[in-house]
VOPAGU-2260 file (C-alpha; in pm, 1 decimal, decimal comma):
REM VOPAGU-2260
SITE   aa  ch    i         X         Y         Z
SITE  MET   A    0    1161,3   -1257,9    3194,0
SITE  LYS   A    1    1251,0    -888,6    3195,1
SITE  TYR   A    2    1026,6    -638,8    3017,6
SITE  ASP   A    3    1069,4    -292,5    2870,7
SITE  SER   A    4     793,0     -39,1    2829,6
SITE  LEU   A    5     697,9     243,1    2598,4
SITE  PRO   A    6     423,5     485,5    2704,7
SITE  HIS   A    7     147,4     251,5    2578,5
SITE  LEU   A    8     319,0     -84,5    2526,6
SITE  THR   A    9     520,7    -335,6    2729,7
SITE  LEU   A   10     715,1    -617,1    2563,5
SITE  PRO   A   11     944,5    -895,3    2685,4
SITE  ARG   A   12    1308,3    -813,1    2629,2
SITE  ILE   A   13    1362,3   -1148,2    2457,4
SITE  GLY   A   14    1124,4   -1276,8    2192,3
SITE  PHE   A   15    1146,5   -1553,0    1933,8
SITE  GLY   A   16    1249,7   -1493,5    1573,0
SITE  THR   A   17    1121,3   -1725,5    1301,6
SITE  TRP   A   18    1364,5   -1679,2    1013,4
SITE  LYS   A   19    1425,8   -2034,5     879,9
SITE  ILE   A   20    1105,7   -2163,8    1038,7
SITE  GLY   A   21     933,4   -2344,4     752,6
SITE  GLY   A   22    1225,5   -2295,9     515,1
SITE  GLY   A   23    1454,3   -2017,0     399,1
SITE  SER   A   24    1355,1   -1792,6     111,5
SITE  PHE   A   25    1116,4   -2065,4      -4,7
SITE  ALA   A   26     887,9   -2303,1     180,9
SITE  ASP   A   27    1045,6   -2636,3     271,3
SITE  PRO   A   28     772,8   -2863,8     412,0
SITE  LYS   A   29    1035,9   -3131,0     488,0
SITE  THR   A   30    1145,0   -2913,7     781,2
SITE  ASP   A   31     792,4   -2871,5     923,2
SITE  SER   A   32     837,4   -3121,5    1205,8
SITE  VAL   A   33    1156,4   -2951,9    1325,1
SITE  SER   A   34     998,7   -2608,4    1287,7
SITE  MET   A   35     684,9   -2705,1    1479,3
SITE  ARG   A   36     890,1   -2862,4    1757,2
SITE  ALA   A   37    1086,3   -2536,9    1787,1
SITE  LEU   A   38     768,9   -2326,7    1802,2
SITE  HIS   A   39     601,6   -2553,9    2055,9
SITE  THR   A   40     917,0   -2555,5    2268,9
SITE  ALA   A   41     929,5   -2175,9    2257,4
SITE  ILE   A   42     565,7   -2144,0    2364,6
SITE  GLU   A   43     607,7   -2401,4    2642,8
SITE  THR   A   44     923,1   -2220,5    2760,0
SITE  GLY   A   45     728,1   -1897,6    2798,9
SITE  TYR   A   46     802,6   -1687,5    2491,5
SITE  THR   A   47     511,6   -1459,5    2404,5
SITE  HIS   A   48     658,1   -1225,1    2139,4
SITE  PHE   A   49     699,3   -1401,6    1804,7
SITE  ASP   A   50     846,0   -1227,0    1500,9
SITE  THR   A   51     779,7   -1347,1    1147,5
SITE  ALA   A   52     742,2   -1204,0     794,6
SITE  GLU   A   53     563,9   -1274,3     469,8
SITE  MET   A   54     911,1   -1313,3     317,4
SITE  TYR   A   55    1008,8   -1598,1     552,3
SITE  ALA   A   56     968,2   -1929,5     368,9
SITE  ASN   A   57     742,7   -1743,3     125,8
SITE  GLY   A   58     468,8   -1714,9     388,8
SITE  HIS   A   59     501,7   -2067,7     527,3
SITE  SER   A   60     663,7   -1935,0     845,7
SITE  GLU   A   61     344,8   -1739,4     917,9
SITE  GLU   A   62     134,9   -2051,2     854,4
SITE  LEU   A   63     335,9   -2260,8    1098,8
SITE  LEU   A   64     342,0   -1989,3    1364,1
SITE  GLY   A   65     -34,7   -1951,2    1345,7
SITE  ARG   A   66     -76,5   -2326,5    1371,4
SITE  ALA   A   67     154,1   -2345,6    1675,9
SITE  VAL   A   68     -40,2   -2070,0    1851,2
SITE  ARG   A   69    -370,0   -2249,3    1787,7
SITE  GLU   A   70    -233,2   -2586,8    1896,7
SITE  SER   A   71     -95,6   -2438,0    2218,2
SITE  GLN   A   72    -448,0   -2369,3    2342,7
SITE  VAL   A   73    -309,8   -2051,7    2498,7
SITE  ARG   A   74    -543,5   -1759,5    2435,7
SITE  ARG   A   75    -442,7   -1547,9    2137,2
SITE  GLU   A   76    -432,3   -1231,6    2349,3
SITE  ALA   A   77    -139,4   -1375,1    2547,7
SITE  PHE   A   78      82,0   -1350,4    2238,8
SITE  PHE   A   79     234,2   -1049,4    2065,9
SITE  ILE   A   80     271,0   -1131,4    1696,1
SITE  THR   A   81     492,9    -926,0    1467,7
SITE  THR   A   82     503,9    -973,4    1092,0
SITE  LYS   A   83     640,2    -770,7     802,5
SITE  VAL   A   84     547,3    -652,5     454,6
SITE  THR   A   85     811,7    -699,6     185,9
SITE  PRO   A   86     961,9    -399,7       0,8
SITE  SER   A   87     795,6    -515,2    -321,5
SITE  HIS   A   88     452,5    -469,3    -162,0
SITE  LEU   A   89     473,0    -106,6     -50,6
SITE  ARG   A   90     217,0      40,3    -289,9
SITE  TYR   A   91    -116,5     128,3    -129,2
SITE  ASP   A   92    -322,2    -164,0    -262,7
SITE  ASP   A   93     -31,2    -406,0    -225,4
SITE  VAL   A   94       8,8    -322,9     145,7
SITE  LEU   A   95    -359,2    -392,1     207,4
SITE  SER   A   96    -343,2    -720,8      14,5
SITE  ALA   A   97     -20,2    -827,9     186,6
SITE  CYS   A   98    -172,4    -771,1     527,9
SITE  GLU   A   99    -484,6    -969,0     438,8
SITE  ASN   A  100    -266,0   -1253,5     314,4
SITE  SER   A  101     -60,2   -1253,1     634,2
SITE  LEU   A  102    -375,6   -1258,3     846,3
SITE  ARG   A  103    -508,3   -1547,8     636,5
SITE  ARG   A  104    -187,0   -1748,4     674,2
SITE  LEU   A  105    -168,9   -1679,0    1047,4
SITE  GLN   A  106    -544,3   -1742,8    1077,6
SITE  MET   A  107    -569,9   -1441,0    1305,7
SITE  ASP   A  108    -793,1   -1135,1    1307,8
SITE  THR   A  109    -525,0    -888,6    1411,9
SITE  ILE   A  110    -151,0    -837,0    1376,8
SITE  ASP   A  111      -1,5    -683,7    1691,1
SITE  LEU   A  112     289,6    -517,3    1511,3
SITE  TYR   A  113     327,4    -470,9    1136,4
SITE  LEU   A  114     665,7    -365,6     999,8
SITE  ILE   A  115     802,6    -248,6     667,2
SITE  HIS   A  116    1065,1    -520,9     629,0
SITE  TRP   A  117    1319,8    -325,0     424,9
SITE  PRO   A  118    1326,3      17,7     263,2
SITE  GLY   A  119    1186,5      -8,0     -88,1
SITE  ALA   A  120    1378,8     142,2    -377,8
SITE  GLY   A  121    1166,7     424,7    -512,0
SITE  ALA   A  122     888,7     355,1    -262,2
SITE  LYS   A  123     635,8     632,7    -207,7
SITE  TYR   A  124     603,0     608,2     166,8
SITE  GLU   A  125     310,6     850,3     163,9
SITE  ASP   A  126     108,9     577,7     -11,4
SITE  THR   A  127     257,6     303,7     206,8
SITE  PHE   A  128     160,5     477,7     528,9
SITE  ARG   A  129    -179,3     575,7     394,3
SITE  ALA   A  130    -244,8     201,2     373,6
SITE  LEU   A  131     -75,2     120,8     705,5
SITE  ASN   A  132    -273,9     391,4     883,6
SITE  LYS   A  133    -594,7     249,3     734,9
SITE  LEU   A  134    -504,0     -97,2     863,7
SITE  VAL   A  135    -465,3      45,1    1214,8
SITE  ARG   A  136    -792,6     238,6    1191,3
SITE  ASP   A  137    -969,8     -73,9    1064,9
SITE  GLY   A  138    -837,1    -282,1    1355,6
SITE  LYS   A  139    -635,4    -519,1    1134,9
SITE  VAL   A  140    -308,9    -395,8    1289,6
SITE  LYS   A  141    -245,5    -262,5    1640,2
SITE  HIS   A  142     100,5    -104,3    1607,7
SITE  LEU   A  143     335,0       2,6    1326,4
SITE  GLY   A  144     710,6     -11,6    1290,3
SITE  VAL   A  145     995,9     -41,2    1043,6
SITE  SER   A  146    1298,4    -261,4     989,4
SITE  ASN   A  147    1644,0    -188,6     848,8
SITE  PHE   A  148    1565,4     183,6     819,4
SITE  ASN   A  149    1826,0     455,4     857,5
SITE  LEU   A  150    1763,1     765,5    1067,7
SITE  LYS   A  151    1628,7     973,3     781,7
SITE  GLN   A  152    1383,1     699,5     681,9
SITE  LEU   A  153    1277,1     644,1    1043,1
SITE  LYS   A  154    1205,0    1014,2    1092,7
SITE  GLN   A  155    1002,4    1021,7     770,9
SITE  SER   A  156     803,7     722,9     895,3
SITE  GLN   A  157     727,4     903,7    1220,4
SITE  GLU   A  158     595,1    1200,4    1025,6
SITE  LEU   A  159     370,5     984,2     805,4
SITE  SER   A  160     236,2     746,5    1070,1
SITE  GLU   A  161     -81,8     845,5    1253,0
SITE  THR   A  162      27,1     630,1    1549,0
SITE  PRO   A  163     368,3     606,5    1716,2
SITE  ILE   A  164     636,8     405,8    1537,2
SITE  ILE   A  165     701,7     131,0    1791,2
SITE  THR   A  166    1032,5      -7,6    1667,6
SITE  ASN   A  167    1312,0     -14,8    1415,4
SITE  GLN   A  168    1430,9    -373,2    1380,7
SITE  VAL   A  169    1800,4    -385,0    1291,3
SITE  PRO   A  170    2106,0    -611,1    1328,2
SITE  TYR   A  171    2270,1    -549,3    1664,8
SITE  SER   A  172    2511,4    -759,5    1867,9
SITE  LEU   A  173    2845,2    -748,9    2047,1
SITE  SER   A  174    3002,8    -799,6    1705,0
SITE  ASP   A  175    2784,8    -554,8    1510,8
SITE  ARG   A  176    2735,4    -211,1    1664,8
SITE  SER   A  177    2682,9     -18,6    1342,6
SITE  TYR   A  178    2347,1     113,3    1465,9
SITE  VAL   A  179    2519,4     260,4    1769,4
SITE  LYS   A  180    2778,7     433,6    1554,5
SITE  ASN   A  181    2516,4     580,8    1318,9
SITE  GLY   A  182    2315,8     725,2    1609,0
SITE  MET   A  183    2011,7     497,8    1577,1
SITE  LEU   A  184    2025,8     352,3    1927,8
SITE  GLU   A  185    2056,4     693,4    2091,9
SITE  TYR   A  186    1766,2     827,9    1882,5
SITE  CYS   A  187    1541,2     533,3    1971,4
SITE  GLN   A  188    1622,6     569,4    2339,8
SITE  ARG   A  189    1551,5     942,0    2330,9
SITE  TYR   A  190    1217,8     914,2    2148,7
SITE  ASP   A  191    1069,2     599,4    2305,9
SITE  ILE   A  192    1120,0     359,3    2016,9
SITE  PHE   A  193    1229,4      -0,6    2066,4
SITE  LEU   A  194    1545,2     -98,4    1884,6
SITE  THR   A  195    1467,1    -463,9    1812,7
SITE  ALA   A  196    1797,8    -644,6    1770,4
SITE  TYR   A  197    1803,6    -927,2    1519,9
SITE  SER   A  198    2100,7   -1162,2    1477,7
SITE  PRO   A  199    2199,9   -1081,9    1839,7
SITE  ILE   A  200    2433,7   -1381,6    1851,1
SITE  GLU   A  201    2531,6   -1369,7    1483,6
SITE  GLU   A  202    2336,9   -1690,4    1402,3
SITE  GLY   A  203    2572,6   -1883,5    1630,8
SITE  ASN   A  204    2886,7   -1729,5    1482,8
SITE  LEU   A  205    2943,8   -1473,4    1756,5
SITE  LYS   A  206    3304,9   -1364,2    1791,6
SITE  LYS   A  207    3442,1   -1469,9    2129,0
SITE  SER   A  208    3661,9   -1256,5    2351,3
SITE  ARG   A  209    3840,5   -1326,3    2677,3
SITE  ALA   A  210    3608,5   -1085,9    2857,7
SITE  LEU   A  211    3301,7   -1263,8    2719,4
SITE  GLU   A  212    3431,3   -1606,1    2818,4
SITE  ASN   A  213    3536,3   -1494,5    3168,5
SITE  ILE   A  214    3199,3   -1331,7    3235,5
SITE  ALA   A  215    3019,5   -1643,1    3111,4
SITE  LYS   A  216    3218,5   -1854,3    3357,9
SITE  ALA   A  217    3139,9   -1615,9    3642,8
SITE  HIS   A  218    2765,7   -1651,5    3574,9
SITE  ASP   A  219    2776,3   -2024,9    3495,5
SITE  ALA   A  220    2626,6   -1931,8    3160,2
SITE  THR   A  221    2709,2   -1976,0    2793,4
SITE  THR   A  222    2882,0   -1701,7    2599,0
SITE  TYR   A  223    2564,4   -1669,3    2390,2
SITE  GLN   A  224    2357,5   -1608,4    2702,3
SITE  ILE   A  225    2597,5   -1335,3    2813,7
SITE  ALA   A  226    2586,5   -1176,9    2467,2
SITE  LEU   A  227    2205,0   -1168,1    2488,5
SITE  ALA   A  228    2214,1   -1033,2    2843,4
SITE  TRP   A  229    2443,8    -753,7    2724,0
SITE  VAL   A  230    2208,7    -661,1    2437,5
SITE  ILE   A  231    1903,9    -632,0    2662,0
SITE  SER   A  232    2090,1    -453,8    2943,0
SITE  GLN   A  233    2043,3    -136,5    2738,6
SITE  PRO   A  234    1728,8      77,5    2763,7
SITE  ARG   A  235    1478,9      44,4    2476,7
SITE  VAL   A  236    1656,8    -261,9    2334,0
SITE  ILE   A  237    1471,2    -589,6    2288,8
SITE  THR   A  238    1580,9    -888,5    2084,3
SITE  ILE   A  239    1446,4   -1185,5    1887,8
SITE  PRO   A  240    1701,8   -1470,1    1874,2
SITE  MET   A  241    1605,0   -1781,9    1680,7
SITE  SER   A  242    1702,1   -2143,4    1731,5
SITE  ALA   A  243    1552,6   -2478,6    1636,1
SITE  ASN   A  244    1747,3   -2649,2    1915,6
SITE  PRO   A  245    1522,6   -2697,0    2222,2
SITE  GLN   A  246    1812,2   -2652,5    2464,7
SITE  HIS   A  247    1924,2   -2331,0    2297,9
SITE  ILE   A  248    1564,7   -2203,0    2286,1
SITE  ARG   A  249    1545,8   -2241,6    2664,7
SITE  GLU   A  250    1892,9   -2097,9    2721,4
SITE  ASN   A  251    1810,8   -1790,1    2514,3
SITE  PHE   A  252    1496,8   -1733,9    2721,4
SITE  GLU   A  253    1686,4   -1778,2    3048,9
SITE  ALA   A  254    1943,8   -1519,1    2941,0
SITE  ALA   A  255    1690,4   -1252,3    3037,9
SITE  ASP   A  256    1742,1   -1344,9    3404,1
SITE  ILE   A  257    2117,1   -1281,4    3398,6
SITE  GLU   A  258    2213,0    -963,8    3586,0
SITE  LEU   A  259    2536,3    -820,3    3453,2
SITE  THR   A  260    2727,4    -580,3    3674,0
SITE  GLN   A  261    2815,4    -236,2    3543,8
SITE  THR   A  262    3179,9    -343,5    3537,7
SITE  GLU   A  263    3094,2    -646,7    3325,0
SITE  ILE   A  264    2887,7    -433,5    3087,3
SITE  GLU   A  265    3178,6    -194,3    3045,8
SITE  GLN   A  266    3416,5    -485,2    2982,3
SITE  LEU   A  267    3186,3    -613,2    2709,0
SITE  ASN   A  268    3145,1    -260,8    2569,2
SITE  ASN   A  269    3520,0    -248,1    2522,8
SITE  ALA   A  270    3567,6    -607,4    2405,9
């Protein structure tokens, strides 16, 4: 596994996303066995960064992730757990309550990284960050970040946070480079912020190109592995693909070991 580092934090370049673990927008206990198999496979494969949210399966994703971590018998400190507060919970008291609820569902004492999931319409971020800063001071949260924020919102978050903003989690893939065009990637690279790419293979619907297919053949890899290798070939970019398929879970993890040449990167840049 390759890693990337900020001044006070090192993370694996490929983590495990949990959207659809435990259900979609609502909990679906009928999928628990498939979800738990996926989580156990990910842990056994070697993933250590797991990304979830109170919004995922209405909190059930957090419950299953916490259970998988406990059942693994791997020490909690070996994992880096990210979860997120929904935009409807950005008032001061609501942030504090949301965090307590996430900790309860995870059955953990600390969240490694706590994100604002989406910008909230009319949110008073002064109040939001007053609560987030308190959570860090109280030891409930180690690091803060945001998700789906534009540059203006990210800069405001940096001003309001008492600790460094660790990441902005946004959609980023070979097919979707909107956060390159709007300057976000360059800003994150300049100011030591991880751009955490979600949907890095477009939920399995990645657009194929001749360059992508030829490079995959050259590396005896899948096109999805090459797409992931391209994403993480860039400084300050990490990613959190999700799959419930054990083979794909392992293939995603192994994509971190693929070394693309500069020529191949340029071909994919222009694909």
